[in-house]
C-alpha positions in Angstrom: -2.0 6.4 -16.6 -0.9 2.6 -14.7 -3.4 1.5 -12.7 -2.8 1.0 -9.1 -4.7 -1.5 -6.9 -6.0 0.0 -3.5 -4.5 -2.6 -1.1 -4.7 -2.3 2.7 -1.1 -1.5 2.4 -1.4 1.4 0.0 -4.7 2.6 2.3 -2.8 2.4 5.3 0.2 4.5 3.4 -2.4 7.1 2.6 -3.8 7.6 5.7 0.2 7.5 7.2 1.0 10.6 5.0 -2.8 12.3 4.7 -3.9 12.0 8.1 -1.9 15.5 9.3 -2.8 17.1 6.2 -6.6 17.3 5.4 -8.0 18.9 9.2 -11.2 20.9 8.9 -13.9 20.5 11.6 -15.7 17.1 10.8 -11.9 15.5 10.3 -11.0 16.6 14.3 -12.3 13.1 15.3 -9.0 11.2 13.0 -6.0 12.4 15.3 -6.6 10.1 18.0 -7.3 6.7 15.7 -4.7 4.6 14.3 -3.6 4.5 10.9 -5.2 0.9 10.7 -8.5 2.0 11.9 -8.5 4.8 9.3 -9.0 2.8 6.1 -13.1 2.6 5.8 -13.4 5.8 6.0 -11.2 6.8 3.5 -13.9 6.8 0.8 -16.7 8.8 2.8 -13.9 11.5 3.2 -13.4 11.7 -0.6 -16.9 11.8 -0.9 -17.9 14.3 2.2 -15.0 16.8 0.6 -15.3 20.1 -1.3 -13.7 19.8 -5.4 -11.7 22.5 -3.9 -10.3 20.4 -0.6 -9.9 17.4 -2.5 -7.5 19.4 -5.0 -5.5 20.2 -2.1 -5.6 17.4 -0.9 -4.0 15.7 -3.9 -1.8 18.6 -4.2 0.2 17.9 -1.0 0.0 14.2 -1.2 1.8 15.1 -4.7 4.7 17.3 -3.1 5.2 15.3 -0.2 4.2 11.8 -0.1 6.1 8.8 -2.3 4.4 8.1 -5.9 2.9 5.0 -4.5 0.7 7.0 -1.9 0.2 9.2 -4.5 -1.0 6.9 -6.8 -3.1 5.4 -4.7 -5.2 8.5 -3.5 -6.0 9.2 -7.4 -6.8 5.7 -7.4 -9.2 6.0 -4.3 -10.5 9.5 -5.9 -11.1 8.1 -9.5 -13.4 4.9 -7.4 -15.4 6.8 -5.2 -16.5 10.5 -7.3 -18.8 10.8 -10.4 -16.8 11.5 -13.9 -18.1 14.9 -14.3 -17.0 15.7 -11.1 -14.2 14.0 -11.7 -13.4 15.9 -14.6 -14.0 19.0 -12.8 -11.3 18.1 -10.5 -8.9 17.0 -13.1 -9.6 20.8 -14.6 -9.3 22.6 -11.2 -5.8 21.0 -10.8 -4.4 21.9 -14.3 -5.1 25.3 -13.7 -3.3 25.3 -10.3 -0.3 23.1 -11.7 -0.2 25.8 -14.4 -0.6 28.6 -12.1 2.5 27.4 -10.2 
């Protein structure tokens, strides 16, 4: 897998494509904030979501966003989560992709 550096431009693109798709009660505060102001919250958002929410988020981005945004999200998830949790998420994604 190609390595992606998480730059401010990648974070801005991730925010642009993901802000409307991940929306639970705890995240509604972000609706009024400009995308540039959301970058500091990305790592906390990833850490705070359940495994199922992360899988849905990744699959939604994979389907609707440019490849570099998808790869940026993958890099962010890999950076922020423990390897054991990351492996669980990979397995969940694999099962959902096979079932589709």
